[in-house]
C-alpha positions, 0 to 999 in steps of 0.5 A: 452521412447524406445520401442521394436516395433517388440515385439508389432507386432500383431492384437489388439481389442479396449477395449471400456471400457477403451477407448474414442472417443470424440470431441470438438466444439466451442459454441457461439464463446466463449466456448468449448463443449465436447462430445463423443460416447459411442458405438464403436469398432475398430481394430489395426494391429501393424507391429512393424518391419515396422510401416508404414505397421500398420493399423486401422479401427473403427466403431462408432454408431452415436445414442450413442452421449453423450454431457451430454445434452439430447436436444443437443444429440437429435439435433445432431442426427437429419437431421441438423447434423448426420441424425442418421435414415439414417446413423447410423454409422460412419467409419474410415479405415486407408490408411497409417502410417507415422513415425514422431518420436520415439513414434509419427505417422501420421495415414492417412485414410478415415473417412465416416460420413453420406454418405461422405468419406474424407481423414483425418490425425490423429496425434498419440502418442504411450503411451506404452504397459503393461500386465494387471492383467488378462494376456492381452497384451495392447497397448495405443494410443492418436490420435487427428485431426481437421475436418470441419463438412461442409465437411461432409454435416453438414452445420446447424448453427445459426447467433449470434446477436453480430456476428459469429455463434452458432456452429464452423465449425472446430471440434476436434476429440480426441481418447484415445485408449487402445487395447488388443492383440488377442491370 
């Protein structure tokens, strides 16, 4: 797809009703468990003439974690993982953008989980732009990365009788973002 990025220049707000912030963890070394967060907000600044000057930031409410299992959700909110009572939000703030191809970018930034901030990189694909039936200019992005939960102080685990551990250290983060241009 050939995109006129200059026409996209502006500030956008996440449309949370049409976006997802998800994660994938290995469970018991044999399967993947998917989850996500239902409450989040974010903004994107697109600099179409100089994509490297674009930026993004987001805040996620930890208490909104949803793995479709109340017991697992409760465990994730406990001191073994997110410590939601002490650290109710996770944040991301970009520090730069690298153009990888026509519609592919690397979004560099700082992810803060609990009281730990680490640099991470998202592989981002620009999915397109449209004007919705309500006259809103929209952009869409997919972003993926893998992080170590131990890097963010989440070290709880249980050894398996057959070897290995119950929860993987590596966690995949997957974002599907629809954002609306501010007027």
